[in-house]
C-alpha positions as CSV (number, residue, x, y, z in Angstrom):
1,M,24.2,87.9,-15.5
2,R,25.6,84.8,-14.8
3,L,23.3,84.0,-11.7
4,L,20.9,84.1,-14.0
5,C,22.5,81.7,-16.4
6,L,22.7,79.7,-14.2
7,I,19.4,79.6,-13.3
8,V,18.3,79.4,-17.0
9,A,20.4,76.2,-17.4
10,C,19.7,74.4,-14.2
11,A,16.0,74.7,-15.3
12,T,17.0,73.6,-18.7
13,L,18.6,70.3,-17.7
14,L,15.3,69.6,-15.2
15,L,13.3,70.2,-18.5
16,R,15.1,67.4,-20.2
17,P,13.0,64.0,-20.4
18,A,14.9,60.9,-18.4
19,F,15.7,58.5,-20.3
20,A,16.2,55.2,-19.0
21,E,19.5,53.0,-19.6
22,P,18.5,51.3,-23.1
23,R,18.2,47.3,-23.4
24,V,21.2,45.3,-24.5
25,L,22.4,42.0,-25.2
26,S,26.3,42.4,-25.0
27,D,28.8,40.5,-27.2
28,L,26.8,38.8,-29.4
29,S,29.7,36.8,-31.6
30,Y,29.4,36.1,-35.5
31,G,32.9,34.5,-35.9
32,P,35.4,33.1,-33.7
33,D,37.7,35.9,-32.8
34,A,36.7,38.3,-29.4
35,D,36.8,41.1,-31.9
36,Q,33.9,39.3,-34.3
37,A,30.6,40.6,-31.6
38,V,28.3,42.8,-32.2
39,D,25.7,44.3,-28.9
40,V,22.3,45.2,-30.0
41,Y,20.1,47.6,-28.3
42,L,16.6,47.4,-27.8
43,P,13.8,49.8,-28.8
44,D,11.5,51.7,-26.5
45,T,8.9,50.0,-28.1
46,L,9.1,47.0,-30.0
47,S,7.2,45.0,-32.4
48,A,7.5,41.9,-34.8
49,Q,8.4,44.5,-37.8
50,S,11.2,47.2,-35.8
51,P,13.7,48.5,-38.4
52,V,17.0,47.7,-37.9
53,L,20.1,49.9,-37.8
54,V,23.3,48.6,-38.2
55,M,26.5,50.5,-37.1
56,V,30.1,50.4,-38.0
57,H,32.9,52.3,-35.8
58,G,35.5,54.2,-37.6
59,G,39.3,55.1,-36.4
60,G,41.4,54.7,-39.2
61,W,41.1,50.8,-39.0
62,I,43.2,50.9,-36.8
63,I,41.2,51.5,-33.3
64,G,37.6,52.0,-32.0
65,D,35.2,50.0,-30.0
66,K,31.4,49.5,-30.6
67,T,30.5,50.3,-26.8
68,N,32.2,54.2,-27.9
69,D,29.7,56.5,-26.0
70,R,30.1,58.7,-29.8
71,V,29.5,55.6,-31.8
72,W,26.1,54.9,-30.6
73,E,24.7,56.6,-27.3
74,E,22.9,59.6,-28.8
75,K,21.5,57.5,-32.1
76,Q,20.4,55.0,-30.1
77,A,18.8,57.7,-28.5
78,H,16.8,58.8,-31.4
79,W,16.5,55.8,-33.2
80,G,15.3,53.5,-30.2
81,A,12.7,56.4,-29.3
82,L,11.2,55.7,-33.1
83,G,10.8,51.9,-32.5
84,Y,14.7,51.0,-34.5
85,V,16.9,47.4,-33.3
86,F,19.7,49.2,-33.0
87,V,23.3,47.3,-33.2
88,S,26.3,47.9,-33.4
89,V,29.7,46.1,-34.8
90,N,33.3,44.9,-34.0
91,Y,35.6,43.9,-36.4
92,R,39.2,43.1,-36.2
93,M,41.4,46.0,-37.2
94,L,44.9,46.5,-38.0
95,P,47.7,45.1,-37.9
96,D,46.0,41.8,-37.3
97,A,43.6,42.2,-39.6
98,P,44.0,43.8,-43.4
99,V,41.4,46.5,-44.7
100,A,39.6,43.1,-47.0
101,V,39.3,41.0,-43.6
102,Q,37.5,43.7,-41.9
103,A,35.2,44.4,-44.6
104,S,34.4,40.3,-44.8
105,D,34.1,40.8,-41.1
106,V,31.6,43.7,-41.2
107,A,29.6,42.0,-44.0
108,S,29.5,38.7,-41.7
109,A,28.0,41.0,-39.2
110,L,25.2,42.7,-41.2
111,K,24.8,38.7,-42.5
112,F,23.9,37.2,-38.6
113,V,21.9,40.6,-38.2
114,Q,19.7,39.9,-40.9
115,D,19.5,36.1,-39.6
116,H,19.0,36.7,-36.2
117,A,17.0,40.1,-36.5
118,A,13.4,39.0,-36.3
119,Q,14.6,36.9,-32.5
120,W,14.9,40.8,-31.3
121,G,11.6,41.7,-33.0
122,G,14.0,42.9,-35.7
123,D,12.6,42.8,-39.4
124,P,15.9,41.8,-42.0
125,A,13.7,43.4,-44.5
126,Q,13.9,47.1,-42.9
127,L,17.5,47.0,-43.0
128,V,19.9,50.1,-42.7
129,L,23.8,50.4,-42.5
130,M,25.9,53.1,-41.7
131,G,29.2,53.9,-40.8
132,H,31.6,56.8,-39.8
133,S,35.2,57.3,-41.7
134,A,36.6,53.8,-41.7
135,G,33.7,52.7,-40.7
136,A,31.4,54.8,-43.5
137,H,34.5,53.0,-46.1
138,L,33.4,49.7,-45.0
139,A,30.0,50.2,-45.3
140,A,30.4,51.6,-48.6
141,L,33.1,48.8,-49.7
142,I,30.1,46.0,-49.0
143,A,27.2,48.0,-50.1
144,A,29.3,48.6,-53.3
145,D,30.8,45.2,-54.5
146,R,28.6,43.1,-55.4
147,A,31.1,39.5,-55.1
148,L,31.6,40.1,-51.6
149,Q,28.0,40.3,-50.7
150,A,27.4,36.7,-52.5
151,K,29.9,35.4,-50.8
152,A,28.9,36.5,-47.4
153,G,25.4,35.8,-48.6
154,L,23.6,38.9,-48.0
155,A,20.2,39.9,-49.2
156,P,19.5,43.4,-50.0
157,W,19.1,45.9,-47.6
158,R,17.2,48.9,-48.0
159,G,19.4,52.1,-47.6
160,T,23.6,53.0,-46.5
161,V,24.2,56.2,-44.7
162,L,28.1,57.0,-44.6
163,L,29.6,59.8,-42.6
164,D,32.0,61.7,-43.1
165,S,34.0,58.7,-45.2
166,A,37.8,58.3,-44.9
167,A,38.3,56.7,-48.5
168,L,35.7,56.5,-51.3
169,D,38.3,56.4,-54.4
170,V,41.1,54.8,-52.7
171,P,43.5,55.3,-55.8
172,S,42.8,59.1,-55.4
173,L,43.3,58.8,-51.9
174,L,47.0,57.5,-52.3
175,A,47.5,59.4,-55.7
176,P,51.3,60.8,-55.3
177,P,53.0,63.0,-54.2
178,D,51.9,63.4,-51.0
179,P,49.1,60.1,-50.1
180,P,48.5,60.2,-46.2
181,R,50.3,58.0,-43.6
182,Y,47.1,56.5,-42.6
183,A,46.4,55.4,-46.1
184,V,49.1,53.9,-47.0
185,R,49.0,52.1,-44.1
186,A,45.7,50.6,-44.8
187,F,45.5,50.0,-48.5
188,G,49.3,49.7,-49.0
189,E,51.2,50.1,-52.2
190,D,49.5,47.8,-54.5
191,P,47.1,49.7,-57.2
192,E,45.4,46.8,-57.7
193,L,44.3,46.1,-53.9
194,W,43.3,50.2,-53.9
195,I,40.9,49.5,-56.6
196,A,39.8,46.3,-55.1
197,L,39.1,47.9,-51.6
198,S,37.4,51.4,-53.1
199,P,34.0,51.8,-53.0
200,R,33.5,53.7,-56.4
201,H,35.2,51.5,-58.4
202,R,33.7,48.3,-57.0
203,L,30.1,50.0,-57.9
204,S,27.8,48.0,-60.6
205,A,24.2,48.6,-62.0
206,P,22.2,48.8,-60.5
207,S,23.5,50.1,-57.4
208,G,20.9,51.3,-54.1
209,Q,20.4,54.1,-52.0
210,F,22.9,56.0,-49.9
211,F,23.0,59.4,-48.2
212,L,26.4,60.8,-47.3
213,I,26.9,63.7,-44.9
214,C,30.7,65.2,-44.7
215,S,32.8,67.7,-43.3
216,S,32.8,71.4,-45.1
217,Q,35.9,71.4,-43.3
218,R,37.9,68.8,-44.5
219,E,38.8,70.1,-47.8
220,T,38.3,66.8,-49.9
221,S,35.9,65.0,-47.8
222,C,32.6,66.8,-50.3
223,P,34.1,66.7,-53.4
224,E,35.1,62.4,-52.7
225,A,31.3,62.5,-51.4
226,R,29.9,64.2,-54.9
227,K,32.2,62.2,-56.9
228,F,30.8,59.1,-55.4
229,A,27.7,60.3,-55.4
230,D,27.9,60.6,-59.0
231,S,29.3,57.1,-59.8
232,V,26.2,56.0,-57.8
233,H,23.7,57.6,-60.1
234,D,25.7,56.4,-63.2
235,T,24.8,52.8,-61.9
236,G,21.8,53.3,-61.9
237,G,21.5,54.1,-58.0
238,A,20.1,56.8,-55.7
239,A,23.2,59.1,-53.7
240,Q,22.3,62.0,-51.4
241,V,24.8,64.4,-49.9
242,L,24.8,66.9,-47.8
243,P,27.8,68.7,-46.6
244,V,28.0,70.3,-43.4
245,D,30.0,72.4,-40.9
246,L,30.8,70.3,-38.6
247,S,34.3,68.4,-37.8
248,H,35.1,65.0,-38.9
249,A,34.2,63.4,-35.2
250,E,30.8,65.7,-34.5
251,I,29.3,64.4,-37.6
252,N,29.4,60.8,-35.9
253,S,29.1,62.3,-32.1
254,T,26.3,64.1,-32.3
255,L,24.1,62.4,-34.8
256,G,21.1,61.9,-33.6
257,S,20.5,65.2,-31.4
258,N,22.1,67.5,-34.4
259,P,19.2,69.4,-35.2
260,I,20.6,69.6,-39.3
261,T,21.9,66.3,-39.5
262,T,19.3,64.7,-37.5
263,P,16.2,65.1,-39.5
264,A,18.2,65.1,-42.4
265,V,19.0,61.1,-42.3
266,D,15.1,60.6,-40.8
267,S,14.1,62.2,-44.2
268,F,15.9,59.5,-45.9
269,F,15.0,57.0,-43.7
270,H,11.3,57.9,-44.3
271,S,12.3,58.1,-48.6
272,L,13.0,54.2,-47.8
273,S,9.6,53.5,-46.4
274,L,11.3,53.6,-43.0
275,P,9.6,54.9,-39.9
């Protein structure tokens, strides 16, 4: 039986298609700091109107990197094969950069992509924003906060995908008696700052198009996602929530190959008139 399993496993590996290394433009600067940079992965087939997928990594606002395989590899392989330009974003982090600065960095990175996408064969009018964990918080905040968009000079984009966000309602996250230490470290103890950095509280009409994937393995993740979606609906936008029995890390690392989450995101993109 063990020999049979080994034969089947080897046959499966042999039958997998061999993918060429993606063409990547590394460390394109959108600001003076070394961490203000993006990597641009060019798709298998490039056209003058290739859609653009911008990914913001997580890491608790304190660690993480655009080059981490879990951030880009499966996603780029899937959407690159569909003709997307894939952009992975770095930004400054704690303790040197408060969360508000991080949000400003990501907004600046998005503006950089909008301004330069045509040079890479991408169409800035067909752009979607995606983030995981703390990166999902930053993506949600930028998508919700009109003042932040205006300050960065951002044009509207098609939609925003939030992968198991770490913080959609910051005041609720920090409510006593026992707020998580990572949240206190990120958002401090000033309730006014909590409101300013809370995506749910920054929503205004008309809000945009959102797709949220949440982990049913985490007690608060899906209830918070649904509460945010309700607020999006209340402000004239559209939001879908997909609960999945995957860990916080798996939602990120398997997107692009997972048979549940990947087609669901594809369907969301199709609803935005994207490939």
